[in-house]
PDBQT receptor file of N, H, CA, C and O in Angstrom, charges set to zero:
ATOM      1  N   MET A   1       0.678  -0.774  -0.004  1.00  0.00    +0.000 N 
ATOM      2  CA  MET A   1      -0.114  -0.059   0.064  1.00  0.00    +0.000 C 
ATOM      3  C   MET A   1       0.798   1.149  -0.384  1.00  0.00    +0.000 C 
ATOM      4  O   MET A   1       1.959   0.830  -0.639  1.00  0.00    +0.000 OA
ATOM      5  N   THR A   2       0.421   2.676  -0.543  1.00  0.00    +0.000 N 
ATOM      6  H   THR A   2      -0.522   2.935  -0.336  1.00  0.00    +0.000 HD
ATOM      7  CA  THR A   2       0.675   3.633  -1.181  1.00  0.00    +0.000 C 
ATOM      8  C   THR A   2       0.022   4.681   0.310  1.00  0.00    +0.000 C 
ATOM      9  O   THR A   2      -1.068   5.022   0.769  1.00  0.00    +0.000 OA
ATOM     10  N   GLU A   3       1.776   4.898   0.676  1.00  0.00    +0.000 N 
ATOM     11  H   GLU A   3       2.662   4.621   0.303  1.00  0.00    +0.000 HD
ATOM     12  CA  GLU A   3       1.514   5.703   1.825  1.00  0.00    +0.000 C 
ATOM     13  C   GLU A   3       0.680   7.446   1.292  1.00  0.00    +0.000 C 
ATOM     14  O   GLU A   3       0.744   7.928   0.161  1.00  0.00    +0.000 OA
ATOM     15  N   VAL A   4      -0.027   8.055   2.490  1.00  0.00    +0.000 N 
ATOM     16  H   VAL A   4      -0.079   7.663   3.409  1.00  0.00    +0.000 HD
ATOM     17  CA  VAL A   4      -0.774   9.075   1.550  1.00  0.00    +0.000 C 
ATOM     18  C   VAL A   4       0.159  10.359   1.620  1.00  0.00    +0.000 C 
ATOM     19  O   VAL A   4       0.556  11.113   2.508  1.00  0.00    +0.000 OA
ATOM     20  N   LYS A   5       0.260  10.278   0.721  1.00  0.00    +0.000 N 
ATOM     21  H   LYS A   5      -0.062   9.665  -0.001  1.00  0.00    +0.000 HD
ATOM     22  CA  LYS A   5       1.332  12.356   0.507  1.00  0.00    +0.000 C 
ATOM     23  C   LYS A   5       0.031  13.714   0.141  1.00  0.00    +0.000 C 
ATOM     24  O   LYS A   5       0.261  14.637  -0.639  1.00  0.00    +0.000 OA
ATOM     25  N   TYR A   6      -1.042  13.573   0.754  1.00  0.00    +0.000 N 
ATOM     26  H   TYR A   6      -1.229  12.823   1.388  1.00  0.00    +0.000 HD
ATOM     27  CA  TYR A   6      -1.969  15.128   0.980  1.00  0.00    +0.000 C 
ATOM     28  C   TYR A   6      -3.280  14.262   1.855  1.00  0.00    +0.000 C 
ATOM     29  O   TYR A   6      -3.873  13.184   1.802  1.00  0.00    +0.000 OA
ATOM     30  N   VAL A   7      -3.267  15.423   2.599  1.00  0.00    +0.000 N 
ATOM     31  H   VAL A   7      -2.786  16.299   2.643  1.00  0.00    +0.000 HD
ATOM     32  CA  VAL A   7      -5.414  15.074   2.948  1.00  0.00    +0.000 C 
ATOM     33  C   VAL A   7      -5.118  15.951   2.209  1.00  0.00    +0.000 C 
ATOM     34  O   VAL A   7      -4.039  15.974   1.617  1.00  0.00    +0.000 OA
ATOM     35  N   SER A   8      -6.310  17.134   2.064  1.00  0.00    +0.000 N 
ATOM     36  H   SER A   8      -7.186  17.115   2.545  1.00  0.00    +0.000 HD
ATOM     37  CA  SER A   8      -6.688  18.177   1.851  1.00  0.00    +0.000 C 
ATOM     38  C   SER A   8      -7.833  18.416   2.749  1.00  0.00    +0.000 C 
ATOM     39  O   SER A   8      -8.790  17.656   2.893  1.00  0.00    +0.000 OA
ATOM     40  N   ARG A   9      -7.647  19.512   3.321  1.00  0.00    +0.000 N 
ATOM     41  H   ARG A   9      -6.869  20.129   3.203  1.00  0.00    +0.000 HD
ATOM     42  CA  ARG A   9      -7.973  20.061   5.048  1.00  0.00    +0.000 C 
ATOM     43  C   ARG A   9      -9.740  20.771   4.226  1.00  0.00    +0.000 C 
ATOM     44  O   ARG A   9     -10.739  20.236   4.708  1.00  0.00    +0.000 OA
ATOM     45  N   VAL A  10      -9.868  21.290   3.695  1.00  0.00    +0.000 N 
ATOM     46  H   VAL A  10      -9.056  21.725   3.304  1.00  0.00    +0.000 HD
ATOM     47  CA  VAL A  10     -11.233  21.682   3.307  1.00  0.00    +0.000 C 
ATOM     48  C   VAL A  10     -12.501  21.813   4.350  1.00  0.00    +0.000 C 
ATOM     49  O   VAL A  10     -12.593  20.906   5.177  1.00  0.00    +0.000 OA
ATOM     50  N   ARG A  11     -13.642  23.029   4.390  1.00  0.00    +0.000 N 
ATOM     51  H   ARG A  11     -13.566  23.766   3.719  1.00  0.00    +0.000 HD
ATOM     52  CA  ARG A  11     -14.361  23.146   5.806  1.00  0.00    +0.000 C 
ATOM     53  C   ARG A  11     -15.126  23.685   4.446  1.00  0.00    +0.000 C 
ATOM     54  O   ARG A  11     -14.611  24.332   3.535  1.00  0.00    +0.000 OA
ATOM     55  N   VAL A  12     -16.609  23.206   4.564  1.00  0.00    +0.000 N 
ATOM     56  H   VAL A  12     -17.028  22.680   5.304  1.00  0.00    +0.000 HD
ATOM     57  CA  VAL A  12     -18.046  23.437   3.594  1.00  0.00    +0.000 C 
ATOM     58  C   VAL A  12     -18.860  24.073   4.635  1.00  0.00    +0.000 C 
ATOM     59  O   VAL A  12     -18.576  23.397   5.623  1.00  0.00    +0.000 OA
ATOM     60  N   GLU A  13     -19.883  25.158   5.091  1.00  0.00    +0.000 N 
ATOM     61  H   GLU A  13     -20.113  25.707   4.288  1.00  0.00    +0.000 HD
ATOM     62  CA  GLU A  13     -20.130  25.658   5.375  1.00  0.00    +0.000 C 
ATOM     63  C   GLU A  13     -21.684  26.596   4.963  1.00  0.00    +0.000 C 
ATOM     64  O   GLU A  13     -21.644  27.826   4.981  1.00  0.00    +0.000 OA
ATOM     65  N   PRO A  14     -22.911  25.898   4.630  1.00  0.00    +0.000 N 
ATOM     66  CA  PRO A  14     -24.002  27.252   4.304  1.00  0.00    +0.000 C 
ATOM     67  C   PRO A  14     -23.567  27.676   4.659  1.00  0.00    +0.000 C 
ATOM     68  O   PRO A  14     -22.605  27.585   5.422  1.00  0.00    +0.000 OA
ATOM     69  N   VAL A  15     -24.655  29.011   3.823  1.00  0.00    +0.000 N 
ATOM     70  H   VAL A  15     -25.436  29.085   3.203  1.00  0.00    +0.000 HD
ATOM     71  CA  VAL A  15     -24.589  30.265   4.069  1.00  0.00    +0.000 C 
ATOM     72  C   VAL A  15     -25.975  31.062   3.480  1.00  0.00    +0.000 C 
ATOM     73  O   VAL A  15     -25.741  32.177   3.944  1.00  0.00    +0.000 OA
ATOM     74  N   GLU A  16     -26.806  31.155   3.014  1.00  0.00    +0.000 N 
ATOM     75  H   GLU A  16     -26.996  30.249   2.637  1.00  0.00    +0.000 HD
ATOM     76  CA  GLU A  16     -27.698  31.215   2.859  1.00  0.00    +0.000 C 
ATOM     77  C   GLU A  16     -28.408  30.468   1.259  1.00  0.00    +0.000 C 
ATOM     78  O   GLU A  16     -28.328  31.060   0.183  1.00  0.00    +0.000 OA
ATOM     79  N   GLY A  17     -29.072  29.099   1.426  1.00  0.00    +0.000 N 
ATOM     80  H   GLY A  17     -29.137  28.618   2.300  1.00  0.00    +0.000 HD
ATOM     81  CA  GLY A  17     -29.695  28.946   0.177  1.00  0.00    +0.000 C 
ATOM     82  C   GLY A  17     -28.945  28.413  -0.965  1.00  0.00    +0.000 C 
ATOM     83  O   GLY A  17     -28.494  27.461  -0.329  1.00  0.00    +0.000 OA
ATOM     84  N   LYS A  18     -28.521  28.277  -1.956  1.00  0.00    +0.000 N 
ATOM     85  H   LYS A  18     -28.887  29.050  -2.473  1.00  0.00    +0.000 HD
ATOM     86  CA  LYS A  18     -27.657  27.476  -2.416  1.00  0.00    +0.000 C 
ATOM     87  C   LYS A  18     -25.912  28.219  -2.148  1.00  0.00    +0.000 C 
ATOM     88  O   LYS A  18     -25.001  27.798  -2.861  1.00  0.00    +0.000 OA
ATOM     89  N   VAL A  19     -25.649  29.212  -1.178  1.00  0.00    +0.000 N 
ATOM     90  H   VAL A  19     -26.389  29.554  -0.598  1.00  0.00    +0.000 HD
ATOM     91  CA  VAL A  19     -24.986  29.586  -1.271  1.00  0.00    +0.000 C 
ATOM     92  C   VAL A  19     -23.940  28.798  -0.185  1.00  0.00    +0.000 C 
ATOM     93  O   VAL A  19     -24.116  28.349   0.948  1.00  0.00    +0.000 OA
ATOM     94  N   ARG A  20     -22.993  28.844  -0.917  1.00  0.00    +0.000 N 
ATOM     95  H   ARG A  20     -22.851  29.208  -1.837  1.00  0.00    +0.000 HD
ATOM     96  CA  ARG A  20     -21.888  27.697   0.307  1.00  0.00    +0.000 C 
ATOM     97  C   ARG A  20     -20.745  28.686   0.707  1.00  0.00    +0.000 C 
ATOM     98  O   ARG A  20     -20.432  29.708   0.096  1.00  0.00    +0.000 OA
ATOM     99  N   ARG A  21     -20.183  28.190   1.847  1.00  0.00    +0.000 N 
ATOM    100  H   ARG A  21     -20.437  27.360   2.343  1.00  0.00    +0.000 HD
ATOM    101  CA  ARG A  21     -18.023  28.944   2.151  1.00  0.00    +0.000 C 
ATOM    102  C   ARG A  21     -17.763  28.500   2.284  1.00  0.00    +0.000 C 
ATOM    103  O   ARG A  21     -17.837  27.928   3.372  1.00  0.00    +0.000 OA
ATOM    104  N   ALA A  22     -16.733  27.995   0.789  1.00  0.00    +0.000 N 
ATOM    105  H   ALA A  22     -16.672  28.460  -0.095  1.00  0.00    +0.000 HD
ATOM    106  CA  ALA A  22     -15.493  26.808   2.058  1.00  0.00    +0.000 C 
ATOM    107  C   ALA A  22     -14.465  27.911   2.619  1.00  0.00    +0.000 C 
ATOM    108  O   ALA A  22     -14.261  29.095   2.352  1.00  0.00    +0.000 OA
ATOM    109  N   HIS A  23     -13.818  26.825   3.673  1.00  0.00    +0.000 N 
ATOM    110  H   HIS A  23     -13.984  25.863   3.890  1.00  0.00    +0.000 HD
ATOM    111  CA  HIS A  23     -12.616  27.510   4.065  1.00  0.00    +0.000 C 
ATOM    112  C   HIS A  23     -11.126  26.345   3.388  1.00  0.00    +0.000 C 
ATOM    113  O   HIS A  23     -10.691  25.490   4.159  1.00  0.00    +0.000 OA
ATOM    114  N   LEU A  24     -10.520  26.478   1.969  1.00  0.00    +0.000 N 
ATOM    115  H   LEU A  24     -10.874  27.173   1.343  1.00  0.00    +0.000 HD
ATOM    116  CA  LEU A  24      -8.999  25.529   1.372  1.00  0.00    +0.000 C 
ATOM    117  C   LEU A  24      -8.114  26.353   2.174  1.00  0.00    +0.000 C 
ATOM    118  O   LEU A  24      -8.289  27.283   2.961  1.00  0.00    +0.000 OA
ATOM    119  N   PRO A  25      -7.277  25.827   1.804  1.00  0.00    +0.000 N 
ATOM    120  CA  PRO A  25      -6.190  25.610   2.331  1.00  0.00    +0.000 C 
ATOM    121  C   PRO A  25      -5.793  26.533   1.435  1.00  0.00    +0.000 C 
ATOM    122  O   PRO A  25      -6.274  26.789   0.331  1.00  0.00    +0.000 OA
ATOM    123  N   GLY A  26      -4.681  27.115   2.118  1.00  0.00    +0.000 N 
ATOM    124  H   GLY A  26      -4.290  26.907   3.015  1.00  0.00    +0.000 HD
ATOM    125  CA  GLY A  26      -3.632  28.547   0.400  1.00  0.00    +0.000 C 
ATOM    126  C   GLY A  26      -4.861  29.568  -0.177  1.00  0.00    +0.000 C 
ATOM    127  O   GLY A  26      -5.013  30.146  -1.253  1.00  0.00    +0.000 OA
ATOM    128  N   GLU A  27      -5.772  29.493   1.245  1.00  0.00    +0.000 N 
ATOM    129  H   GLU A  27      -5.648  29.023   2.119  1.00  0.00    +0.000 HD
ATOM    130  CA  GLU A  27      -6.487  30.967   0.703  1.00  0.00    +0.000 C 
ATOM    131  C   GLU A  27      -6.204  31.632   1.984  1.00  0.00    +0.000 C 
ATOM    132  O   GLU A  27      -5.819  30.687   2.672  1.00  0.00    +0.000 OA
ATOM    133  N   ASP A  28      -6.173  32.373   2.506  1.00  0.00    +0.000 N 
ATOM    134  H   ASP A  28      -6.485  33.141   1.947  1.00  0.00    +0.000 HD
ATOM    135  CA  ASP A  28      -6.628  33.809   3.071  1.00  0.00    +0.000 C 
ATOM    136  C   ASP A  28      -7.953  33.739   3.800  1.00  0.00    +0.000 C 
ATOM    137  O   ASP A  28      -8.191  33.672   5.006  1.00  0.00    +0.000 OA
ATOM    138  N   GLU A  29      -8.879  33.779   2.577  1.00  0.00    +0.000 N 
ATOM    139  H   GLU A  29      -8.686  33.833   1.597  1.00  0.00    +0.000 HD
ATOM    140  CA  GLU A  29     -10.328  33.951   2.718  1.00  0.00    +0.000 C 
ATOM    141  C   GLU A  29     -10.894  32.560   2.229  1.00  0.00    +0.000 C 
ATOM    142  O   GLU A  29     -10.542  31.634   1.498  1.00  0.00    +0.000 OA
ATOM    143  N   PRO A  30     -12.030  32.941   3.080  1.00  0.00    +0.000 N 
ATOM    144  CA  PRO A  30     -13.118  32.126   2.151  1.00  0.00    +0.000 C 
ATOM    145  C   PRO A  30     -13.240  32.344   0.929  1.00  0.00    +0.000 C 
ATOM    146  O   PRO A  30     -12.932  33.441   0.464  1.00  0.00    +0.000 OA
ATOM    147  N   VAL A  31     -13.834  31.091  -0.028  1.00  0.00    +0.000 N 
ATOM    148  H   VAL A  31     -14.085  30.199   0.350  1.00  0.00    +0.000 HD
ATOM    149  CA  VAL A  31     -14.279  30.950  -1.079  1.00  0.00    +0.000 C 
ATOM    150  C   VAL A  31     -15.758  31.041  -1.223  1.00  0.00    +0.000 C 
ATOM    151  O   VAL A  31     -16.304  30.086  -0.671  1.00  0.00    +0.000 OA
ATOM    152  N   LEU A  32     -16.866  32.155  -1.972  1.00  0.00    +0.000 N 
ATOM    153  H   LEU A  32     -16.422  32.931  -2.421  1.00  0.00    +0.000 HD
ATOM    154  CA  LEU A  32     -18.052  31.730  -2.466  1.00  0.00    +0.000 C 
ATOM    155  C   LEU A  32     -18.337  30.986  -2.774  1.00  0.00    +0.000 C 
ATOM    156  O   LEU A  32     -17.429  30.923  -3.603  1.00  0.00    +0.000 OA
ATOM    157  N   PHE A  33     -19.284  29.466  -3.087  1.00  0.00    +0.000 N 
ATOM    158  H   PHE A  33     -20.022  29.517  -2.413  1.00  0.00    +0.000 HD
ATOM    159  CA  PHE A  33     -20.179  29.097  -4.295  1.00  0.00    +0.000 C 
ATOM    160  C   PHE A  33     -21.421  29.044  -4.216  1.00  0.00    +0.000 C 
ATOM    161  O   PHE A  33     -22.044  28.967  -3.157  1.00  0.00    +0.000 OA
ATOM    162  N   GLY A  34     -21.991  29.086  -5.533  1.00  0.00    +0.000 N 
ATOM    163  H   GLY A  34     -21.485  29.148  -6.393  1.00  0.00    +0.000 HD
ATOM    164  CA  GLY A  34     -23.389  29.073  -4.997  1.00  0.00    +0.000 C 
ATOM    165  C   GLY A  34     -24.679  28.747  -6.881  1.00  0.00    +0.000 C 
ATOM    166  O   GLY A  34     -24.271  27.747  -7.472  1.00  0.00    +0.000 OA
ATOM    167  N   VAL A  35     -25.716  29.319  -7.496  1.00  0.00    +0.000 N 
ATOM    168  H   VAL A  35     -26.048  30.131  -7.016  1.00  0.00    +0.000 HD
ATOM    169  CA  VAL A  35     -25.128  29.573  -8.359  1.00  0.00    +0.000 C 
ATOM    170  C   VAL A  35     -25.803  29.912  -9.270  1.00  0.00    +0.000 C 
ATOM    171  O   VAL A  35     -27.000  29.755  -9.030  1.00  0.00    +0.000 OA
ATOM    172  N   HIS A  36     -25.479  30.514 -10.705  1.00  0.00    +0.000 N 
ATOM    173  H   HIS A  36     -24.507  30.641 -10.901  1.00  0.00    +0.000 HD
ATOM    174  CA  HIS A  36     -25.687  31.715 -12.164  1.00  0.00    +0.000 C 
ATOM    175  C   HIS A  36     -26.501  31.280 -12.937  1.00  0.00    +0.000 C 
ATOM    176  O   HIS A  36     -26.739  30.118 -12.609  1.00  0.00    +0.000 OA
ATOM    177  N   SER A  37     -27.286  31.682 -14.122  1.00  0.00    +0.000 N 
ATOM    178  H   SER A  37     -27.092  32.626 -14.389  1.00  0.00    +0.000 HD
ATOM    179  CA  SER A  37     -27.855  31.531 -14.697  1.00  0.00    +0.000 C 
ATOM    180  C   SER A  37     -28.124  30.498 -14.979  1.00  0.00    +0.000 C 
ATOM    181  O   SER A  37     -29.107  30.144 -14.329  1.00  0.00    +0.000 OA
ATOM    182  N   GLU A  38     -27.526  29.223 -16.105  1.00  0.00    +0.000 N 
ATOM    183  H   GLU A  38     -26.727  29.511 -16.633  1.00  0.00    +0.000 HD
ATOM    184  CA  GLU A  38     -28.489  28.354 -16.243  1.00  0.00    +0.000 C 
ATOM    185  C   GLU A  38     -28.309  27.476 -15.458  1.00  0.00    +0.000 C 
ATOM    186  O   GLU A  38     -29.020  26.478 -15.578  1.00  0.00    +0.000 OA
ATOM    187  N   VAL A  39     -26.826  27.542 -13.861  1.00  0.00    +0.000 N 
ATOM    188  H   VAL A  39     -26.249  28.353 -13.764  1.00  0.00    +0.000 HD
ATOM    189  CA  VAL A  39     -26.925  26.548 -13.427  1.00  0.00    +0.000 C 
ATOM    190  C   VAL A  39     -28.927  26.953 -11.983  1.00  0.00    +0.000 C 
ATOM    191  O   VAL A  39     -29.823  26.287 -11.464  1.00  0.00    +0.000 OA
ATOM    192  N   ALA A  40     -28.572  28.114 -12.053  1.00  0.00    +0.000 N 
ATOM    193  H   ALA A  40     -27.844  28.655 -12.475  1.00  0.00    +0.000 HD
ATOM    194  CA  ALA A  40     -29.965  28.397 -11.446  1.00  0.00    +0.000 C 
ATOM    195  C   ALA A  40     -30.935  27.393 -11.704  1.00  0.00    +0.000 C 
ATOM    196  O   ALA A  40     -31.385  26.364 -11.201  1.00  0.00    +0.000 OA
ATOM    197  N   GLU A  41     -31.083  28.187 -12.789  1.00  0.00    +0.000 N 
ATOM    198  H   GLU A  41     -30.718  29.024 -13.198  1.00  0.00    +0.000 HD
ATOM    199  CA  GLU A  41     -32.945  27.864 -13.633  1.00  0.00    +0.000 C 
ATOM    200  C   GLU A  41     -32.748  26.499 -13.857  1.00  0.00    +0.000 C 
ATOM    201  O   GLU A  41     -33.548  25.673 -14.297  1.00  0.00    +0.000 OA
ATOM    202  N   HIS A  42     -31.333  26.330 -13.422  1.00  0.00    +0.000 N 
ATOM    203  H   HIS A  42     -30.684  27.001 -13.064  1.00  0.00    +0.000 HD
ATOM    204  CA  HIS A  42     -31.380  23.683 -13.638  1.00  0.00    +0.000 C 
ATOM    205  C   HIS A  42     -32.005  23.766 -11.818  1.00  0.00    +0.000 C 
ATOM    206  O   HIS A  42     -32.973  23.043 -11.585  1.00  0.00    +0.000 OA
ATOM    207  N   TYR A  43     -31.460  24.599 -10.657  1.00  0.00    +0.000 N 
ATOM    208  H   TYR A  43     -30.673  25.187 -10.847  1.00  0.00    +0.000 HD
ATOM    209  CA  TYR A  43     -32.061  24.517  -9.381  1.00  0.00    +0.000 C 
ATOM    210  C   TYR A  43     -33.640  24.491  -9.013  1.00  0.00    +0.000 C 
ATOM    211  O   TYR A  43     -34.171  24.085  -7.979  1.00  0.00    +0.000 OA
ATOM    212  N   GLY A  44     -34.263  25.085 -10.252  1.00  0.00    +0.000 N 
ATOM    213  H   GLY A  44     -33.831  25.414 -11.091  1.00  0.00    +0.000 HD
ATOM    214  CA  GLY A  44     -35.127  25.951  -9.540  1.00  0.00    +0.000 C 
ATOM    215  C   GLY A  44     -35.216  27.627  -9.065  1.00  0.00    +0.000 C 
ATOM    216  O   GLY A  44     -36.320  28.112  -8.819  1.00  0.00    +0.000 OA
ATOM    217  N   VAL A  45     -33.898  28.495  -8.958  1.00  0.00    +0.000 N 
ATOM    218  H   VAL A  45     -33.001  28.100  -9.159  1.00  0.00    +0.000 HD
ATOM    219  CA  VAL A  45     -33.756  29.281  -9.025  1.00  0.00    +0.000 C 
ATOM    220  C   VAL A  45     -33.722  30.693  -9.089  1.00  0.00    +0.000 C 
ATOM    221  O   VAL A  45     -32.732  30.823  -9.809  1.00  0.00    +0.000 OA
ATOM    222  N   SER A  46     -34.131  31.927  -8.825  1.00  0.00    +0.000 N 
ATOM    223  H   SER A  46     -34.935  31.822  -8.240  1.00  0.00    +0.000 HD
ATOM    224  CA  SER A  46     -34.761  33.387  -9.906  1.00  0.00    +0.000 C 
ATOM    225  C   SER A  46     -33.083  33.081  -9.050  1.00  0.00    +0.000 C 
ATOM    226  O   SER A  46     -32.673  32.636  -7.978  1.00  0.00    +0.000 OA
ATOM    227  N   PRO A  47     -32.426  33.763 -10.582  1.00  0.00    +0.000 N 
ATOM    228  CA  PRO A  47     -31.048  34.145 -10.522  1.00  0.00    +0.000 C 
ATOM    229  C   PRO A  47     -31.754  36.201  -9.756  1.00  0.00    +0.000 C 
ATOM    230  O   PRO A  47     -30.933  36.986  -9.279  1.00  0.00    +0.000 OA
ATOM    231  N   ASP A  48     -32.471  36.368  -9.805  1.00  0.00    +0.000 N 
ATOM    232  H   ASP A  48     -33.137  35.731 -10.192  1.00  0.00    +0.000 HD
ATOM    233  CA  ASP A  48     -32.732  37.706  -8.749  1.00  0.00    +0.000 C 
ATOM    234  C   ASP A  48     -33.255  37.632  -6.983  1.00  0.00    +0.000 C 
ATOM    235  O   ASP A  48     -33.646  38.421  -6.122  1.00  0.00    +0.000 OA
ATOM    236  N   ALA A  49     -32.961  36.095  -7.123  1.00  0.00    +0.000 N 
ATOM    237  H   ALA A  49     -32.645  35.454  -7.822  1.00  0.00    +0.000 HD
ATOM    238  CA  ALA A  49     -33.603  35.509  -5.472  1.00  0.00    +0.000 C 
ATOM    239  C   ALA A  49     -32.073  35.017  -4.700  1.00  0.00    +0.000 C 
ATOM    240  O   ALA A  49     -32.000  34.273  -3.723  1.00  0.00    +0.000 OA
ATOM    241  N   GLU A  50     -31.171  35.511  -5.267  1.00  0.00    +0.000 N 
ATOM    242  H   GLU A  50     -31.231  36.116  -6.061  1.00  0.00    +0.000 HD
ATOM    243  CA  GLU A  50     -29.980  35.002  -4.287  1.00  0.00    +0.000 C 
ATOM    244  C   GLU A  50     -28.754  35.492  -5.300  1.00  0.00    +0.000 C 
ATOM    245  O   GLU A  50     -28.915  35.524  -6.520  1.00  0.00    +0.000 OA
ATOM    246  N   GLU A  51     -27.094  35.996  -4.430  1.00  0.00    +0.000 N 
ATOM    247  H   GLU A  51     -26.963  35.970  -3.439  1.00  0.00    +0.000 HD
ATOM    248  CA  GLU A  51     -26.626  36.481  -5.318  1.00  0.00    +0.000 C 
ATOM    249  C   GLU A  51     -25.680  35.239  -5.868  1.00  0.00    +0.000 C 
ATOM    250  O   GLU A  51     -25.532  34.122  -5.372  1.00  0.00    +0.000 OA
ATOM    251  N   SER A  52     -24.989  35.905  -7.263  1.00  0.00    +0.000 N 
ATOM    252  H   SER A  52     -25.109  36.813  -7.666  1.00  0.00    +0.000 HD
ATOM    253  CA  SER A  52     -24.576  35.073  -8.034  1.00  0.00    +0.000 C 
ATOM    254  C   SER A  52     -22.862  34.815  -7.866  1.00  0.00    +0.000 C 
ATOM    255  O   SER A  52     -21.880  35.504  -8.142  1.00  0.00    +0.000 OA
ATOM    256  N   HIS A  53     -23.010  33.771  -7.406  1.00  0.00    +0.000 N 
ATOM    257  H   HIS A  53     -23.807  33.211  -7.182  1.00  0.00    +0.000 HD
ATOM    258  CA  HIS A  53     -21.342  33.165  -7.506  1.00  0.00    +0.000 C 
ATOM    259  C   HIS A  53     -21.520  32.143  -8.274  1.00  0.00    +0.000 C 
ATOM    260  O   HIS A  53     -22.523  31.642  -8.782  1.00  0.00    +0.000 OA
ATOM    261  N   ALA A  54     -19.906  31.785  -8.303  1.00  0.00    +0.000 N 
ATOM    262  H   ALA A  54     -19.091  32.192  -7.891  1.00  0.00    +0.000 HD
ATOM    263  CA  ALA A  54     -18.923  30.183  -9.334  1.00  0.00    +0.000 C 
ATOM    264  C   ALA A  54     -20.190  29.521  -8.548  1.00  0.00    +0.000 C 
ATOM    265  O   ALA A  54     -20.861  29.986  -7.627  1.00  0.00    +0.000 OA
ATOM    266  N   SER A  55     -20.309  27.917  -9.426  1.00  0.00    +0.000 N 
ATOM    267  H   SER A  55     -19.764  27.539 -10.174  1.00  0.00    +0.000 HD
ATOM    268  CA  SER A  55     -20.777  26.858  -9.197  1.00  0.00    +0.000 C 
ATOM    269  C   SER A  55     -19.506  26.475  -8.663  1.00  0.00    +0.000 C 
ATOM    270  O   SER A  55     -18.433  27.059  -8.821  1.00  0.00    +0.000 OA
ATOM    271  N   THR A  56     -19.744  25.419  -8.006  1.00  0.00    +0.000 N 
ATOM    272  H   THR A  56     -20.615  24.945  -7.878  1.00  0.00    +0.000 HD
ATOM    273  CA  THR A  56     -18.425  23.576  -7.489  1.00  0.00    +0.000 C 
ATOM    274  C   THR A  56     -18.158  24.061  -9.552  1.00  0.00    +0.000 C 
ATOM    275  O   THR A  56     -17.483  24.816 -10.252  1.00  0.00    +0.000 OA
ATOM    276  N   LEU A  57     -18.995  23.224  -9.649  1.00  0.00    +0.000 N 
ATOM    277  H   LEU A  57     -19.543  22.611  -9.080  1.00  0.00    +0.000 HD
ATOM    278  CA  LEU A  57     -18.705  22.362 -11.192  1.00  0.00    +0.000 C 
ATOM    279  C   LEU A  57     -17.612  23.725 -11.892  1.00  0.00    +0.000 C 
ATOM    280  O   LEU A  57     -16.483  23.589 -12.363  1.00  0.00    +0.000 OA
ATOM    281  N   ASP A  58     -18.421  24.996 -11.747  1.00  0.00    +0.000 N 
ATOM    282  H   ASP A  58     -19.338  25.107 -11.364  1.00  0.00    +0.000 HD
ATOM    283  CA  ASP A  58     -17.301  26.139 -12.642  1.00  0.00    +0.000 C 
ATOM    284  C   ASP A  58     -15.601  26.129 -12.377  1.00  0.00    +0.000 C 
ATOM    285  O   ASP A  58     -14.896  26.507 -13.312  1.00  0.00    +0.000 OA
ATOM    286  N   TYR A  59     -14.882  25.646 -10.959  1.00  0.00    +0.000 N 
ATOM    287  H   TYR A  59     -15.455  25.338 -10.200  1.00  0.00    +0.000 HD
ATOM    288  CA  TYR A  59     -14.174  25.836  -9.721  1.00  0.00    +0.000 C 
ATOM    289  C   TYR A  59     -13.718  24.134 -10.342  1.00  0.00    +0.000 C 
ATOM    290  O   TYR A  59     -12.518  23.858 -10.343  1.00  0.00    +0.000 OA
ATOM    291  N   VAL A  60     -14.962  22.834 -10.958  1.00  0.00    +0.000 N 
ATOM    292  H   VAL A  60     -15.937  23.057 -10.957  1.00  0.00    +0.000 HD
ATOM    293  CA  VAL A  60     -14.096  21.755 -11.082  1.00  0.00    +0.000 C 
ATOM    294  C   VAL A  60     -13.714  21.540 -12.886  1.00  0.00    +0.000 C 
ATOM    295  O   VAL A  60     -13.078  20.597 -13.356  1.00  0.00    +0.000 OA
ATOM    296  N   VAL A  61     -14.411  22.904 -13.792  1.00  0.00    +0.000 N 
ATOM    297  H   VAL A  61     -14.928  23.670 -13.410  1.00  0.00    +0.000 HD
ATOM    298  CA  VAL A  61     -13.931  22.839 -15.020  1.00  0.00    +0.000 C 
ATOM    299  C   VAL A  61     -12.732  23.237 -14.898  1.00  0.00    +0.000 C 
ATOM    300  O   VAL A  61     -11.931  22.502 -15.475  1.00  0.00    +0.000 OA
ATOM    301  N   ALA A  62     -12.131  24.434 -14.182  1.00  0.00    +0.000 N 
ATOM    302  H   ALA A  62     -12.782  25.031 -13.713  1.00  0.00    +0.000 HD
ATOM    303  CA  ALA A  62     -11.436  25.657 -13.916  1.00  0.00    +0.000 C 
ATOM    304  C   ALA A  62      -9.788  24.809 -13.561  1.00  0.00    +0.000 C 
ATOM    305  O   ALA A  62      -8.762  25.104 -14.174  1.00  0.00    +0.000 OA
ATOM    306  N   ALA A  63      -9.850  23.790 -12.511  1.00  0.00    +0.000 N 
ATOM    307  H   ALA A  63     -10.684  23.550 -12.013  1.00  0.00    +0.000 HD
ATOM    308  CA  ALA A  63      -9.200  23.358 -11.860  1.00  0.00    +0.000 C 
ATOM    309  C   ALA A  63      -8.526  22.302 -13.099  1.00  0.00    +0.000 C 
ATOM    310  O   ALA A  63      -7.337  21.985 -13.106  1.00  0.00    +0.000 OA
ATOM    311  N   ALA A  64      -9.810  21.709 -14.409  1.00  0.00    +0.000 N 
ATOM    312  H   ALA A  64     -10.776  21.966 -14.403  1.00  0.00    +0.000 HD
ATOM    313  CA  ALA A  64      -9.115  20.219 -14.885  1.00  0.00    +0.000 C 
ATOM    314  C   ALA A  64      -8.532  20.907 -16.337  1.00  0.00    +0.000 C 
ATOM    315  O   ALA A  64      -7.560  20.346 -16.841  1.00  0.00    +0.000 OA
ATOM    316  N   GLY A  65      -8.968  21.830 -16.864  1.00  0.00    +0.000 N 
ATOM    317  H   GLY A  65      -9.758  22.286 -16.455  1.00  0.00    +0.000 HD
ATOM    318  CA  GLY A  65      -8.214  23.137 -17.659  1.00  0.00    +0.000 C 
ATOM    319  C   GLY A  65      -6.984  23.747 -17.803  1.00  0.00    +0.000 C 
ATOM    320  O   GLY A  65      -6.409  24.031 -18.854  1.00  0.00    +0.000 OA
ATOM    321  N   GLY A  66      -6.418  24.027 -16.006  1.00  0.00    +0.000 N 
ATOM    322  H   GLY A  66      -6.885  23.796 -15.153  1.00  0.00    +0.000 HD
ATOM    323  CA  GLY A  66      -5.574  24.132 -15.745  1.00  0.00    +0.000 C 
ATOM    324  C   GLY A  66      -3.665  23.320 -15.388  1.00  0.00    +0.000 C 
ATOM    325  O   GLY A  66      -2.756  24.039 -14.971  1.00  0.00    +0.000 OA
TER     326      GLY A  66
């Protein structure tokens, strides 16, 4: 068995509605996740009902492209 090289210590907490606050290693400030445009529509959230933020899917796509 290979030894574990890294354990990501992330804490995610709900803020309001679909908005979540993630505390990530290497970041001084928390990152907000939420919904916007088509993502909000998919979840049945009015774009005017919540503050718009990048979704977790947006971060996964950005990470894969990086």
